[in-house]
N, C-alpha and C positions, 0 to 999 in steps of 0.2 A: 647136495644138489643132485646126486645120483638118484635120490628118492623121487625127485621131480621127474626125471627121465623115465623111471619105472612107472610112475603114475600116468605119464603121457602115453607110454606103451600100452598100459592096461586100458586107458580110455580109447586108444586107437583100435584095440581088439574089440572092445564093446561096441564102438561105432560101426566097425566092419561087420560084426555079427548082426547088429540092428539093421544095417542096409541089406544084408543077406536075407534076413527074415521078412523085412518090410521095405522093399525097394521104392515104393511110392513115397516114403519119407524123404528120400534124397531129392525126388522130383519137386515135392512141395517146398523143401528148403531152398532149392535152386530158384524157384519162382519167387520166393520171398526176397532172396538176396539180389535178384536181378532188377529190383526196383530202386531207382534213385542212387544215392551215394552208398547204399548198402552193398553195392557190387564190389566195393574194395575191401570189405570185411575179410573174405578168404585170403586176400593178399596180405593184409595186416597180420592175420593169424599165422600165416606161413613165415613172415619175417620174424615175428616174435619167437615162434617155436625154433626157427633156425638159429637165432641168437642164443636161446636157452640151451640147445643141443651143443653148440660150439663152446659155450662157457662151461658146461658140465662134462664135456668129453674126457677130460683128464682123470676124472673120478670113476670112470667106467672100466670094465674088464676088456672090452673090445673098442678101444679108443678110436681107431681108424674108421670103424663102422658108424659110430655116432657122429664123428666129424663129417663123414660122407653124407649122412642123412641131413645133418645141419646145413652143410653147404648147399645141398640140393633144395632144401626147403627155403633157405634164405634167397637163393638165386631165383627160384620160381616166383617167390613173393615179389621181389624187385621187378622181375619181368612183367608180372601182372600189373604192378603200379605204373609201368611204362606204357601199357596199352590204354587206348582211349576207352572210356566207359562203354560206348556202343559196341566196340569190338569184344570187350570182355563179356558183355551181355549176350552177344551172339555165341561166344564160346560156351558160356553157361547154358544157354538154350540148346546148343548142340548136345551137351551132356544130358540135359533133361529129356531129350527126345530119343535117347538110346533105348534099346529093348530092355525088358525086365531082366532077361538073362545076362546081358552085358552089365547092368547095374549090380546084379548079384555077384558076378565075377569080380567086379571092382570092390565090392564089399569083402569078398574073400581075400583079395590082394591086400586091402587095407588091414584086415585082421592079421594076416601073415606078417606084414611089415611091423605092426604093433607088437606081435610076438617076438620078432627078431630084436626089436628095440628093447623090449622088456628083458629078453635073455642076455643082451649085451651089457646090461647093468651088473 
C-alpha cells in the first residue's frame, strides 16, 4: 500500500509541474469540470485519496504526516459534497479566474506537497 502512496506523490509532483509549465491546462480542466454533475468529481477524488492515505498511513515512515494529509483530503472532499453545485461552480470559477502567476504558484505548492508525500513513504 505504501507504493500506492508513493505513486500518488509522484503523480502530484508531475501534475504540479505540468500546472507550473502550462497553467492554462488547469483553467481548461476547471471549465470542463464546472459543467453538470462533473463538478463533484474533484470532491470524489479527494474523498477516495483521503481514505487511501488513511489506510496506508501505518506502512509509511512518517505516519502522522500521511494521516494529516489523508484527513485534510477526506474532510475537504466531504465539505465539497456538502456544497450545492452552484456554489461549487462559483468556487471553481473563482480559481479559474486567478492570474497565471497564482496558478503557477499553486502548481509549485502541489509539486512540493507531492514531494513531501513521496518522501514520507
